N, C-alpha and C positions, 0 to 999 in steps of 0.2 A: 449264266446268272451274272448280273452286274456286281462289281467289286463292292460298291457302296451298300447294296443290299445284303451281300454276304456279311459284310462287317457289322451292319445293323443287326442282323439276326444273331450274330455271335454276341454282341453286347447285350442284347435282350436276354439271352439264355443265361449269361453271366450274372445278371441281376437276380435271377430266380434262386431261391434256396434249393440245395441239392436234392432234398426229399420231395420237393414239389415239381421238378423239371418234368418228370414223366407225366404227371397229371395235367400240367398246362399243355404239353405237346398233344396229349389225348384230346383235350378240348379244342385245341387248334384244328385238328382233323386234316392237316395238310399232308402228313406223313402217314404212310400205310402201317397197318398192325405189324407186318413183317419187318418193316424198316424200324419201328419202335423196339421190336424184340432184339434187333441187332445192336442196338446201342448198350454200352456198359455204363450204367448210371453209378457205379461204385468207384470210378476213377476221379481224377481231379476235374474241377468244373471247366477249366480251360480246354482240357482234351475232350470233354462232353461236347462243349460248344463247337469245336472244330469237326466233330463227327456229325453233329446236326447240320452244319453248314454244307458238308459233302453230300448228305442225304438230300438237302433243299436244292442242291446244284443238280442232282439227278432228276428232280421234279421240275426243274426250270422255274424256281420261285421268283416272283417280282416283288416290287414294293408294296403292292396291295396285301399280299399274303403276309409280308413282314409286319404291315401296319396292324393286321388283325391279331397277330401274336402279341403285339404291344398292347392292344386293347384288353386282351385277355389278362395280361399281367396287371394293368392298371385297374381292371375291374376287381381282381383279388386283393391287390394292394392300394385301394383307392384312398386310404388315409395318408399316403405319402404325398398327396397333392392338397393344395389349398383351394377349396370350393367356395364360390359365391352364388347366391340365389338371385334369380331375376324373375320378374313376373310380367306376363304379357296381357294385353287387352285386346279383345275382339270388338268389332264394331256392333255386331248383333248378339242377342242372347240365345238365338237358336242353336241347337246342337248339330254339329256336322259329323258325318261319317268319316272317320280318319282313314286316308289312303296312303299307306306308307310308300308305295311307288311314286305317287304324285308328290310326297313330301321330299323324297330324295331328289327327284327331278329338279324341283323348284329351289331346294338348297344348293345343289351344285350349280345350277344355272345362275343364281344370284351371285355366288362367290366367284365363279369363273368369268363372269362378265366384268368384274372389277379387277380380278388378278388371275392371270392365266397360269403361273407357276404355283399351283396349290394341289396338295394330295388330300383327298377327302375319302374317309373310310367309315362304313356304318356297320353296327352289329347290334342285333336284337337280343333282349333277355326276357326271361319268363315273367317278370313283374311289369310288363308293358313298357320297360325302359329302353330307349334308343340311344345308344352310345355312339357318339360321333367324334372322330379324331381328324383333326385338321392340322396338316404340316404346311407351314407358310414359306413361300419363296419371295422373290423380287421380280421385276420385269426382266432382269438380266441373270438371275441365279436360281438354281433348282431349290425346291423346298427343303428346309432344314428339318430332317426327321427326328433330331434330338430335342427339339424345343417346340413340340405340337401343343395345340389347344385341345381340350376335351369338353365335350357337351353331353349332358345326360338330360334327355327330354322325355317325359311321360305323356303319352298321347291322351287327349281328352282332359288335360289339365293346363292351366296357364303358367306353370312353374318350370323354369329351366335352371339347371345347375351347370355352372361354367368353371372350368379351371383353365385360365388363360395362360398363354405362353408368355415368355419374357417380353415379346414384341406387343406391347399394349396398344400400339398404333393400329393393329389389326382387329381389335375388339369391336370397333363400329361396324366393320364389314361382316363380322360374325353375327352381330345383333340384327343387322339388316337382313341377312339370309335367313334368320330364324323367323323374323316378322313375315317375310314373303312366304316362306315354306308353310307356316302355320296359320296363314290368312289373318294375321293380326295387324293392328295399326299402331301399337305403341309397346315399348318394353322399357322397364325400369328396374334398376338394381335395388334390392331390398335392404342393403347394408347388413346382411347376415353372412358371416364367413366362418368356416370351420374346416378342419381336416377331416372331420367325421361327416361323410356324405349322408349316412343313414340318419344321424341326428337331425341334420337339416330337413330331410324328408319328414321325419316324425313331427317337426315343428310345423311346416307349411301344409302337410296333408292331415293335421289334426290327429295324428296317432299318439300324440303325447298328451296325457291327461293332467291338467294343472288345476288345482282348487282355486276358487276365487276368494278373496280376502273377506272374511266375515267378521273381523275384530271391530268391535265398538267400544271405545274408551268409557270406563265406568268412573263415576265420581269417587274420590278418595273417602274411605270410611275411617271412622275413629278407631284407633287402635285399642286393644283390649288393655285396660288399665290395671289388670290384676298383676301382682308382683310375680315375677318369673326370673329365672337366670338369664343373664345377658347372653351367654354362650348358646343356651337352647334357643333364644329368640332369634340370634343371628343364624343358627343352622336352619331353623324352620323358614326364615325369610329367604335363605339361599335355595332351599328345596322348592319353595313356592315359586320363586322367580324363575328357577331352572324349568320347572314344569309349564309355567306360562310361556316361556321362550320357546319350548319344544312344541307346544300346542299352536302357537302363532306361526312358527315355521312350517308346521304340517299343513295348517290352513292356507298358507300362501304358496308353498311350493309342492305340496302333495307328499305322498308316502314314498313313491317310487323314485328311481334314480333320475337325475336330470339329463336331458339331451346334451351332448358335447358341443357347446357353442363357444367360439374363441373370439369373436368379434361382434360388437354392437355399437351402433352410433345414434345419438339423439340430437335432434335439431329442435331448439326451443325458440319461440318468437313471442314476446309478451311486452306489454307496456311497463316501463321502468317507473316505480313509484317513489317520489321523494317529497320533502316538505316544500312548501311555497317559496321559502327563502334559499332553498339549495336547488339551484338549477344545473343538474348534472349533464343532461344532453343538449341543452340549449334550445331545443324545440321537441314537439311531441312526435317522436319516431319510435317505432318498436325496438326493443332490446333483443338482440339475436345472440344466441349461444350455441355452441357446438361441443358436445362432449363425447369422447370416444373411450369405450371399455375394451380391454383385450386381456385375455388370460387363456392358459391351456384348457380351462374348464370353467368358463365364465359363470354359468348358472349355479354350479356347485360352490363356487367361491362366494357368490352373493348369498347363498343359503347358509354358508358357514360364518357370515359376518357377526350375526347376533349371538350364536352359541360361543363364539370366540371372544366375546366382549368388546368387539370393534365397532358395533353399531347398535342402537336401540331397537327393540322388537315392538311392533312389527316394522319391516323395512317399507319404505315408500312404495305405493302401488305401481310407480313408474319403473321401479327396478323389477318387481315381482311379476309384472305383466309383459315382459319383453316379448314372449312368444305370441300372446294374443295381439299385441300391437303390430307385430310383423305380419301376421295373417290378414289384419284389417287395414293395412297401410293403404292400399289402393282405394278401398271404399271410403275411408276418411278423407283422403286427399281429394277425391272428386267432389265430395259433398261440401268442402269447405274452400271457397276461393281465396280467403285470407285465413291464417292460422289463428285460432282463438287462444286466449291466454293459457289455457290449461292443456293444450294440445301438444304432444311430444311424439314424433314419429321415430321408429326404430331406424 
């Protein structure tokens, strides 16, 4: 077994929590049950990793087997990576029968036609998810196994989840390979990013139920002029305002927990309105604005603004409908050749 492969397997085992090493090795399936029984999982992790490497040497492990072990680790600890959502577009509307063998062949062929030194590994999971691990090299260097890109593709859907490596220059090659393998003609980043892969899936696969805003402002009513205690009136107004805020928050965000979204971006293009004597732009051109939001839990942060007294309730629909706008991005973008004043894309 190559020394670089042995070292990579050792480091992968060292990343695993001690209590989960045996389970991950069993899922790997490369070592026999007898070999697993011979391992002492109660010693130091460094000693465990050395014993695993020795057993892999007996089985003549190569980089493909080592890459599969790395996929298993990243599948379990997927929140350690930052994921971005991409949407692909097919030329026709007809449904095609997905052929995994053909998908793998086209994906590998597209990447290796542009870059010879690349390691590509696939693994299927029960939810129709295909995990793809790509380790990048250069024309003169072997692939760097410690900085791979990960792709999670669900067949029969246009959505792809990518965790890119540090080498962002390889991202166009990766996107082109996905277009070729899935018989699409376009791919676009949806500007949705998060460490929680499952939350991103909930948003784009519509597994997350968000209520639509039903708030309608009512005209102010004349206060009751009957004499009453100032303290009681303040307490009643506080309770009433708190109940109103909770109701509007529930109508806007729903009752359940929010998907973990860490990044959202809005692009706004509208006409700047000013008085006839105040010529700000000098000529009639659209006013463009780019706003980025980032937070460890963006949707929960927005949901807590009104109860914390940092914003009026209800929040703007542009903030409460981030998930809907993300799902509708492609449809809206195609229908509008130029952005209307009210259009904001996530």
